[in-house]
N, C-alpha and C positions, 0 to 999 in steps of 0.2 A: 504494500499500500504506500502510495507516495505521501510525503509529508507536506502538508499545507501550511503556508505562512501568510499572515495578513500584514500589510504595511499600511499604517494610518498616518497620514500627514496632509495638511491642507495645501501644501505646496507641491504642484505636480513635479517641479524640478527636484525637489527633495525625494519624492517617491521614486523618480527615475534613477536618482543617485543610489539610494538603497537598493533598489532592484538590480542595478548593475553589479553592485558589490555581492549581492546574493547570488546572481548568476555565476559569478566567478567562484564563489565558495561552495555553493550547493546547486549545481545546474539542474539536478533532477527533481527539486523541490518545486511544488506548484505555488505561484504567487497570486495573491488577490491584493487589490489596492482599495482604499477608502479615503475620502477627502474630509470626512468629518466623524465625529464620535457617533452621530445617529446612523451614518452609513456603516460604520464598523459594527455597531450592534446588529444591524439587520444582516450583514455578511457573516458575522460570527454565528448567528442562529441558522443561516442557510447553508454555509460552506463548512462549518465545523473546523476551523483552523487548528493546527497543533501547536503554532507558535504565533505570537503577536508582537509587532514592533510599533510603538506609539511615539508620535512627536509630543513634546511636552506642551509646546505653546501653540494652541489651536483656538480659533473663535468658538464661543459657546463652551461647551465642555472641554476642560483642559485634559491633557494626556494623563495627569495624575488622578483626576476624577474618574476618567474612563477606565484607567488601570484598576482602580479600587472597584468599580462596578463589575468589571470583567472577572476579577478575582473572586468576587462573591458568587457570581453566577457560573463560573467555570474555573474552579480553584486548581485544576490539573494543568491548565494551559500556562507554559512559560511566557512571561510578558516582560518586555523591555521598554523603558521610557528613554527616549533620546533628546538631549537638549544641549544647547551651547552654554546654558546657565548652570555652572558647575559649583555653585555655592553649596556648602555642606548641608544647609537646610533643605534644598531641593533634592540632593542625593538621599538624605534621611527620609524625606517624604515619599520618595519613590519606593524605598525599602519598606516603609510602613504600609504602603499600598500593595505590597507583595510583588513588586517589580524590580528587575535589574536596572540600574542606571547606566546609560552609555552616553559618553560625551560627543558633541558635535565639534568639528566635522568627524563623522563616523569613519573610523579606519577599518581596514580589512582585519588586522589582528584582533581588535576589540570585538568586532562583529563575529569573527570566527570562535572566539573564546565563548561568547554567549551562545552561539549556535551549537558548540560542542556540549556545553552544559545542558542546553535544552534537549538535545539529541539523547544524552545520557538519561535524563528524566523520562523522556518518551520511551526509551528502551525498556524501562521497568514496567510501564503500563502496556507497551506495545512491542514485544520482543522482535517483531518483523522489521522494525525501523532500521535502515541501514545508515 
């Protein structure tokens, strides 16, 4: 079964950038994109992603608020919040929401480390994940 990942960012350019990194790191993973928290909730219910990447700063519902909502409804899904705001408070708030914090600009090594951790978590619940 292919691993599904949801990229949530109000910036199309940012989604394209993350998608390009993902393609280089996990070319066999299926990617879905959402431009808002509302769209992310709909896609999560419809597509059942295995991993979710969220932008911190979005209009309406922030990435932190969305992370907390998703963790309540889907506690098994590894979630990362991506932000250029690397203040300790923001990192701690991401962790309190049950998400991993990844700094912008997102680097291949940072994303790879998160994906490796997510894949290890998925292997526990889905042994067929490669």
